C-alpha positions in Angstrom: -90.7 -44.0 -44.5 -91.0 -46.3 -47.5 -87.2 -46.2 -48.1 -86.5 -47.0 -44.4 -87.8 -50.5 -45.0 -86.1 -51.0 -48.3 -89.1 -50.4 -50.5 -89.7 -48.1 -53.3 -92.6 -45.7 -53.8 -94.3 -45.2 -57.2 -97.1 -42.6 -57.5 -99.8 -43.4 -60.0 -99.4 -39.8 -61.1 -96.0 -40.6 -62.4 -96.1 -44.3 -63.4 -99.1 -46.0 -64.9 -100.1 -49.3 -63.2 -99.4 -51.2 -66.5 -95.7 -49.9 -66.4 -95.0 -51.2 -62.9 -93.7 -54.7 -63.8 -91.4 -53.4 -66.5 -90.0 -50.8 -63.8 -89.5 -53.1 -60.9 -90.1 -56.7 -62.0 -92.3 -59.0 -59.9 -94.7 -57.1 -57.7 -94.6 -58.6 -54.1 -97.0 -56.2 -52.4 -99.4 -53.4 -53.3 -100.4 -51.2 -50.3 -103.3 -48.9 -50.9 -104.4 -46.5 -48.1 -105.8 -43.6 -50.0 -109.2 -44.9 -50.9 -108.1 -45.3 -54.6 -108.7 -49.0 -54.6 -109.2 -49.1 -58.4 -105.5 -48.6 -58.7 -104.7 -51.5 -56.4 -107.3 -53.7 -58.0 -105.9 -52.9 -61.5 -102.4 -53.8 -60.3 -103.4 -57.2 -59.1 -106.3 -58.2 -61.4 -104.0 -60.0 -63.8 -102.8 -62.3 -61.0 -106.2 -63.1 -59.5 -106.9 -65.9 -61.9 -103.5 -67.5 -60.9 -104.2 -67.0 -57.2 -107.6 -68.6 -57.6 -106.0 -71.6 -59.4 -103.2 -72.0 -56.8 -105.2 -71.2 -53.7 -108.9 -71.6 -54.4 -109.8 -72.0 -50.7 -107.7 -69.3 -49.5 -109.0 -66.7 -52.1 -112.7 -67.7 -51.2 -111.9 -67.4 -47.5 -110.8 -63.7 -48.0 -114.5 -62.8 -48.3 -115.7 -63.9 -44.9 -119.4 -62.7 -45.3 -121.8 -62.5 -48.1 -125.0 -60.7 -47.5 -128.2 -59.7 -49.3 -128.8 -56.0 -49.8 -131.6 -56.1 -47.1 -128.9 -56.8 -44.5 -127.0 -53.7 -45.3 -127.6 -52.0 -41.9 -126.2 -54.9 -39.9 -123.2 -55.1 -42.1 -122.4 -51.4 -42.2 -123.2 -50.3 -38.6 -123.2 -53.6 -36.7 -120.1 -55.1 -34.9 -117.2 -55.7 -37.3 -116.8 -59.2 -38.4 -114.3 -61.1 -40.7 -111.9 -59.8 -43.2 -114.1 -58.6 -46.0 -117.9 -58.5 -46.2 -119.7 -58.3 -49.5 -123.2 -56.9 -50.1 -124.8 -58.4 -53.2 -127.1 -56.1 -55.1 -128.2 -58.6 -57.7 
């Protein structure tokens, strides 16, 4: 399926995240659908500072809701809202 859209698949079992840029060059898209978000995060964390400098409003807009821990129930079982909601524990 990946090849059918002209993309290449790399498994983290075979290629360390840190090796991706040397294998493929610039990383245009990281798609994570396995629940292993740490892998996706490690892939983009180096670029996050650049993203925040270039598009500060856009990066802040990705987190559409920030909630105190006391509101966890509404956030987790209430109607879905926004792109990404964050529950603050501290």
